[in-house]
TIRO-2110 file (N, C-alpha, C; in Angstrom, 1 decimal):
// TIRO-2110
-1.3, 5.3, 17.3, N, 1, A
-0.9, 5.1, 16.0, CA, 1, A
-1.6, 3.7, 15.7, C, 1, A
-1.4, 2.8, 16.5, N, 2, A
-2.1, 1.6, 16.2, CA, 2, A
-3.4, 1.5, 15.9, C, 2, A
-4.2, 2.3, 17.0, N, 3, A
-5.7, 2.5, 16.4, CA, 3, A
-6.1, 3.3, 14.9, C, 3, A
-5.3, 4.4, 14.9, N, 4, A
-5.5, 4.9, 13.7, CA, 4, A
-5.2, 4.0, 12.3, C, 4, A
-3.9, 3.3, 12.5, N, 5, A
-3.5, 2.4, 11.3, CA, 5, A
-4.5, 1.2, 11.1, C, 5, A
-5.0, 0.4, 12.4, N, 6, A
-5.9, -0.4, 12.2, CA, 6, A
-7.3, 0.1, 11.5, C, 6, A
-7.6, 1.1, 12.1, N, 7, A
-8.9, 2.0, 11.3, CA, 7, A
-8.8, 2.0, 9.8, C, 7, A
-7.6, 2.6, 9.7, N, 8, A
-7.3, 2.8, 7.9, CA, 8, A
-7.3, 1.6, 7.2, C, 8, A
-6.5, 0.7, 7.9, N, 9, A
-6.5, -0.7, 7.2, CA, 9, A
-7.9, -1.4, 7.0, C, 9, A
-8.9, -1.2, 7.8, N, 10, A
-10.2, -1.6, 8.1, CA, 10, A
-10.9, -1.2, 6.8, C, 10, A
-10.8, 0.2, 6.7, N, 11, A
-11.7, 1.1, 5.6, CA, 11, A
-11.3, 0.7, 4.3, C, 11, A
-9.5, 0.6, 4.0, N, 12, A
-9.3, 0.0, 2.9, CA, 12, A
-9.6, -1.4, 2.2, C, 12, A
-9.5, -2.3, 3.5, N, 13, A
-10.2, -3.5, 2.9, CA, 13, A
-11.7, -3.4, 2.7, C, 13, A
-12.5, -2.7, 3.4, N, 14, A
-13.7, -2.5, 3.0, CA, 14, A
-14.0, -2.1, 1.5, C, 14, A
-13.0, -1.2, 1.1, N, 15, A
-13.2, -0.5, -0.3, CA, 15, A
-12.9, -1.8, -1.1, C, 15, A
-11.9, -2.5, -0.7, N, 16, A
-11.2, -3.7, -1.7, CA, 16, A
-12.6, -4.5, -1.9, C, 16, A
-13.2, -4.8, -0.8, N, 17, A
-14.7, -5.9, -1.2, CA, 17, A
-15.5, -5.1, -2.4, C, 17, A
-15.6, -4.0, -2.1, N, 18, A
-16.4, -3.1, -3.2, CA, 18, A
-16.0, -2.7, -4.4, C, 18, A
-14.8, -3.0, -4.6, N, 19, A
-14.1, -2.4, -5.7, CA, 19, A
-14.6, -2.9, -7.1, C, 19, A
-15.6, -4.0, -7.3, N, 20, A
-16.2, -4.5, -8.2, CA, 20, A
-17.3, -3.5, -9.0, C, 20, A
-17.7, -2.6, -7.9, N, 21, A
-18.9, -1.9, -8.4, CA, 21, A
-18.3, -0.4, -9.1, C, 21, A
-17.3, -0.4, -9.1, N, 22, A
-16.5, 0.9, -9.5, CA, 22, A
-16.3, 0.8, -10.9, C, 22, A
-16.7, 1.7, -11.8, N, 23, A
-16.6, 1.7, -13.3, CA, 23, A
-15.0, 1.8, -13.8, C, 23, A
-14.5, 1.6, -14.8, N, 24, A
-13.3, 1.5, -15.2, CA, 24, A
-12.8, 2.7, -15.4, C, 24, A
-12.0, 3.0, -15.9, N, 25, A
-11.3, 4.4, -16.6, CA, 25, A
-10.7, 5.0, -15.2, C, 25, A
-10.9, 6.3, -15.1, N, 26, A
-10.5, 7.4, -14.1, CA, 26, A
-11.0, 6.9, -13.0, C, 26, A
-12.2, 6.5, -12.8, N, 27, A
-12.5, 6.1, -11.5, CA, 27, A
-11.7, 5.0, -10.6, C, 27, A
-11.2, 4.0, -11.4, N, 28, A
-10.5, 3.0, -11.0, CA, 28, A
-8.9, 3.3, -10.7, C, 28, A
-8.8, 4.1, -11.7, N, 29, A
-7.4, 4.4, -11.6, CA, 29, A
-6.9, 5.3, -10.5, C, 29, A
-8.1, 5.9, -9.7, N, 30, A
-7.9, 6.7, -8.8, CA, 30, A
-7.7, 5.8, -7.5, C, 30, A
-7.9, 4.6, -7.6, N, 31, A
-7.6, 3.7, -6.3, CA, 31, A
-6.0, 3.1, -6.1, C, 31, A
-5.5, 3.6, -7.3, N, 32, A
-4.0, 3.1, -7.2, CA, 32, A
-3.2, 3.5, -6.0, C, 32, A
-3.6, 4.4, -5.5, N, 33, A
-3.0, 5.0, -4.3, CA, 33, A
-3.1, 4.2, -3.0, C, 33, A
-4.2, 3.5, -3.2, N, 34, A
-4.6, 2.1, -2.0, CA, 34, A
-3.6, 1.5, -2.1, C, 34, A
-3.1, 0.9, -3.2, N, 35, A
-2.1, -0.2, -3.3, CA, 35, A
-0.8, 0.5, -2.5, C, 35, A
-0.4, 1.3, -2.7, N, 36, A
0.7, 1.8, -1.8, CA, 36, A
0.4, 1.8, -0.1, C, 36, A
-0.7, 2.5, -0.1, N, 37, A
-1.2, 2.6, 1.5, CA, 37, A
-1.1, 1.4, 2.0, C, 37, A
-1.7, 0.4, 1.5, N, 38, A
-2.0, -1.0, 2.3, CA, 38, A
-0.8, -1.8, 2.3, C, 38, A
0.4, -1.4, 1.4, N, 39, A
1.5, -1.9, 1.8, CA, 39, A
2.2, -1.4, 2.8, C, 39, A
2.1, 0.1, 3.2, N, 40, A
2.7, 0.8, 4.2, CA, 40, A
2.1, 0.3, 5.3, C, 40, A
0.8, 0.2, 5.4, N, 41, A
0.2, -0.2, 6.7, CA, 41, A
0.4, -1.9, 7.1, C, 41, A
0.6, -2.5, 6.2, N, 42, A
1.0, -3.8, 6.3, CA, 42, A
2.5, -3.9, 7.0, C, 42, A
3.3, -3.0, 6.2, N, 43, A
4.5, -3.1, 7.2, CA, 43, A
4.7, -2.6, 8.5, C, 43, A
3.9, -1.3, 8.7, N, 44, A
3.9, -0.4, 10.0, CA, 44, A
3.4, -1.8, 11.0, C, 44, A
2.5, -2.6, 10.4, N, 45, A
1.8, -3.5, 11.6, CA, 45, A
2.8, -4.6, 12.1, C, 45, A
3.8, -4.9, 11.0, N, 46, A
5.0, -6.0, 11.2, CA, 46, A
5.9, -5.5, 12.3, C, 46, A
6.1, -4.0, 12.0, N, 47, A
7.0, -3.5, 13.2, CA, 47, A
6.5, -3.1, 14.5, C, 47, A
5.4, -3.6, 14.6, N, 48, A
4.5, -3.2, 15.8, CA, 48, A
4.1, -1.6, 16.0, C, 48, A
3.8, -1.2, 14.6, N, 49, A
3.5, 0.2, 14.7, CA, 49, A
4.2, 1.4, 15.2, C, 49, A
5.5, 1.0, 14.9, N, 50, A
6.8, 1.9, 15.6, CA, 50, A
7.0, 2.7, 14.3, C, 50, A
6.5, 3.8, 14.5, N, 51, A
6.7, 5.0, 13.3, CA, 51, A
8.2, 5.4, 13.1, C, 51, A
8.9, 5.2, 14.1, N, 52, A
10.2, 5.4, 14.1, CA, 52, A
11.4, 4.4, 13.7, C, 52, A
10.7, 3.5, 13.5, N, 53, A
11.8, 2.2, 13.2, CA, 53, A
12.6, 2.6, 11.9, C, 53, A
13.7, 1.9, 12.1, N, 54, A
14.7, 2.7, 11.0, CA, 54, A
14.3, 2.0, 9.7, C, 54, A
13.8, 0.7, 9.6, N, 55, A
13.6, -0.1, 8.4, CA, 55, A
12.5, 0.7, 7.6, C, 55, A
11.1, 1.5, 8.3, N, 56, A
10.6, 2.3, 7.5, CA, 56, A
11.2, 3.3, 6.9, C, 56, A
12.2, 4.0, 7.4, N, 57, A
12.7, 4.9, 6.7, CA, 57, A
13.8, 4.1, 5.9, C, 57, A
14.1, 3.4, 5.7, N, 58, A
15.2, 2.8, 4.7, CA, 58, A
14.7, 2.7, 3.6, C, 58, A
13.1, 2.1, 3.4, N, 59, A
12.6, 2.2, 1.9, CA, 59, A
12.7, 3.4, 1.4, C, 59, A
13.0, 4.7, 1.8, N, 60, A
13.2, 5.9, 1.2, CA, 60, A
14.3, 6.1, 0.5, C, 60, A
15.5, 5.2, 0.9, N, 61, A
16.7, 5.2, 0.5, CA, 61, A
16.9, 4.4, -0.8, C, 61, A
17.0, 5.2, -1.9, N, 62, A
17.3, 4.3, -3.1, CA, 62, A
18.5, 3.5, -3.3, C, 62, A
19.6, 3.9, -2.3, N, 63, A
20.5, 3.5, -2.5, CA, 63, A
20.9, 2.1, -1.8, C, 63, A
20.1, 1.9, -0.8, N, 64, A
20.3, 0.6, -0.1, CA, 64, A
19.3, -0.5, -0.7, C, 64, A
19.7, -1.7, -0.5, N, 65, A
18.9, -2.6, -1.4, CA, 65, A
17.6, -2.8, -0.7, C, 65, A
17.4, -2.7, 0.2, N, 66, A
15.8, -2.7, 1.1, CA, 66, A
15.2, -1.7, 0.3, C, 66, A
15.6, -0.4, 0.2, N, 67, A
14.9, 0.4, -0.8, CA, 67, A
14.6, 0.5, -2.3, C, 67, A
15.5, -0.5, -2.5, N, 68, A
15.3, -1.1, -4.4, CA, 68, A
14.2, -1.8, -4.2, C, 68, A
14.4, -2.9, -3.3, N, 69, A
13.4, -4.1, -3.3, CA, 69, A
12.1, -3.6, -3.0, C, 69, A
12.0, -2.6, -2.3, N, 70, A
10.6, -2.0, -1.7, CA, 70, A
10.0, -1.1, -2.9, C, 70, A
10.7, -0.5, -3.6, N, 71, A
10.3, 0.1, -4.7, CA, 71, A
9.9, -0.8, -6.1, C, 71, A
10.7, -1.8, -6.1, N, 72, A
10.3, -2.8, -7.3, CA, 72, A
9.0, -3.7, -6.9, C, 72, A
9.0, -4.1, -5.5, N, 73, A
7.9, -4.5, -5.1, CA, 73, A
6.6, -3.7, -5.5, C, 73, A
6.8, -2.4, -5.1, N, 74, A
5.4, -1.4, -5.0, CA, 74, A
4.9, -1.4, -6.7, C, 74, A
6.1, -1.2, -7.7, N, 75, A
5.9, -1.0, -9.0, CA, 75, A
5.3, -2.5, -9.6, C, 75, A
5.6, -3.6, -9.0, N, 76, A
5.0, -4.9, -9.1, CA, 76, A
3.5, -4.7, -8.9, C, 76, A
3.3, -4.4, -7.5, N, 77, A
1.7, -4.5, -7.2, CA, 77, A
1.0, -3.5, -8.0, C, 77, A
1.4, -2.0, -8.3, N, 78, A
0.8, -1.1, -8.9, CA, 78, A
0.6, -1.5, -10.5, C, 78, A
1.4, -2.3, -11.0, N, 79, A
1.3, -2.6, -12.6, CA, 79, A
0.2, -3.8, -12.2, C, 79, A
0.1, -4.6, -11.5, N, 80, A
-0.9, -5.8, -11.2, CA, 80, A
-2.2, -5.1, -11.3, C, 80, A
-2.1, -4.2, -10.1, N, 81, A
-3.8, -3.2, -10.0, CA, 81, A
-4.1, -2.7, -11.3, C, 81, A
-3.2, -2.2, -11.9, N, 82, A
-3.4, -1.5, -13.1, CA, 82, A
-4.1, -2.5, -14.0, C, 82, A
-3.3, -3.2, -14.3, N, 83, A
-3.6, -4.3, -15.3, CA, 83, A
-4.7, -5.1, -15.1, C, 83, A
-5.0, -5.7, -13.8, N, 84, A
-6.3, -6.6, -13.3, CA, 84, A
-7.3, -5.6, -13.0, C, 84, A
-7.0, -4.2, -12.4, N, 85, A
-8.4, -3.6, -11.7, CA, 85, A
-8.5, -4.0, -10.4, C, 85, A
-7.6, -5.1, -9.7, N, 86, A
-7.8, -5.5, -8.6, CA, 86, A
-6.7, -5.0, -7.8, C, 86, A
-6.8, -4.2, -6.4, N, 87, A
-6.0, -3.7, -5.5, CA, 87, A
-5.8, -4.5, -4.3, C, 87, A
END
């Protein structure tokens, strides 16, 4: 899991470096999924790549405060990426 997550993160950061050459519109909006992927990979790295850690599943629970904060943060990052074109 560690190797795959680090490789994915490396590819996403490489894409981040070259996002300036992507034209606006639909092409740029297709990169919004990268925002969520980067947030998940960073969270996974903080948990030492333990995919079964309880707090990873807790963000899916809308009833918990942690899940609500995760969704709020995700919406902020997506909004910022949409507005500025930077993910």
